[in-house]
C-alpha positions in Angstrom: 21.2 -14.0 19.9 21.8 -10.4 21.1 19.3 -7.9 22.4 21.6 -5.1 21.4 21.0 -3.1 18.3 23.3 -3.8 15.3 24.7 -0.8 13.5 26.4 -0.8 10.1 28.7 1.4 8.1 25.7 3.2 6.6 23.7 3.6 9.9 26.7 4.5 12.2 26.4 8.3 11.8 22.7 8.4 12.6 22.7 5.6 15.3 26.0 6.7 17.1 27.3 10.1 16.1 23.9 11.8 16.0 22.5 10.0 19.1 21.0 12.2 21.8 22.5 10.1 24.6 26.0 8.5 25.0 26.6 5.4 23.0 28.8 2.4 23.7 29.8 0.6 20.4 30.9 -3.0 20.7 33.2 -3.7 17.7 33.0 -7.5 17.3 33.0 -10.5 14.9 31.1 -13.8 14.8 34.3 -15.9 15.0 35.7 -14.1 18.0 35.2 -16.1 21.3 36.0 -13.2 23.6 33.5 -11.1 21.7 30.8 -13.7 22.3 31.7 -13.7 26.0 31.4 -9.9 26.2 28.0 -9.8 24.6 26.0 -10.8 27.7 28.0 -8.4 29.9 27.1 -5.5 27.6 23.4 -6.6 27.5 23.3 -6.5 31.4 25.0 -3.1 31.3 22.4 -1.8 28.8 19.5 -3.1 30.8 20.8 -1.4 34.0 21.8 1.9 32.5 19.0 3.4 30.4 20.9 6.7 30.1 23.1 5.2 27.5 22.7 3.2 24.3 24.7 0.1 23.7 25.1 -1.1 20.1 27.1 -3.7 18.2 29.1 -3.3 14.9 30.3 -6.5 13.2 33.8 -5.5 11.9 33.8 -8.2 9.2 30.5 -6.9 7.7 31.4 -3.2 8.3 35.1 -2.7 7.5 34.8 1.1 6.7 33.8 2.1 10.2 36.2 -0.3 11.9 39.0 1.1 9.7 38.0 4.7 10.5 38.4 4.1 14.2 41.5 2.0 13.9 40.1 -1.2 15.2 42.9 -3.7 15.2 41.9 -5.8 18.2 38.5 -7.1 19.1 36.4 -7.0 21.2 36.7 -3.3 21.5 34.2 -1.1 23.1 34.2 2.6 22.2 32.3 5.3 24.1 30.8 8.2 22.1 29.3 11.3 23.4 28.1 14.2 21.3 29.3 12.6 18.2 32.9 12.3 19.5 34.9 9.2 20.4 35.7 9.8 24.1 36.8 6.5 25.6 37.9 3.0 24.6 38.1 -0.5 26.2 39.9 -3.4 24.6 39.2 -7.0 25.5 36.4 -9.0 27.1 35.7 -7.6 30.6 33.0 -8.2 33.2 30.2 -5.7 33.7 31.7 -4.1 36.9 35.0 -3.4 35.0 33.0 -1.8 32.1 31.0 0.3 34.5 34.2 1.6 36.0 35.8 2.3 32.7 32.8 4.1 31.3 31.6 5.7 34.6 31.6 9.2 33.2 29.2 8.2 30.4 26.9 6.2 32.7 26.2 9.3 34.7 
């Protein structure tokens, strides 16, 4: 299915908050059609921008992290830098729109 690393409630701190480079977290669920449409766009983004990490967090399987960040609508992509949530994008968008929204994290 996805080439992107899956993170969980228990791995979120190490994989995202303590990451050395900026991280985009895709909050998604298996049943969400727009989430499935967004996946390939994020995979292309990750392949072209090695200065960031792109990971996925299934909100159904990891409700604690989803609740902590107030996820009420998916897909949601949150940008983290230095352990801080710095940017959000809600909804399925094409790669160019994601690159524009997260330009400051892409360098």
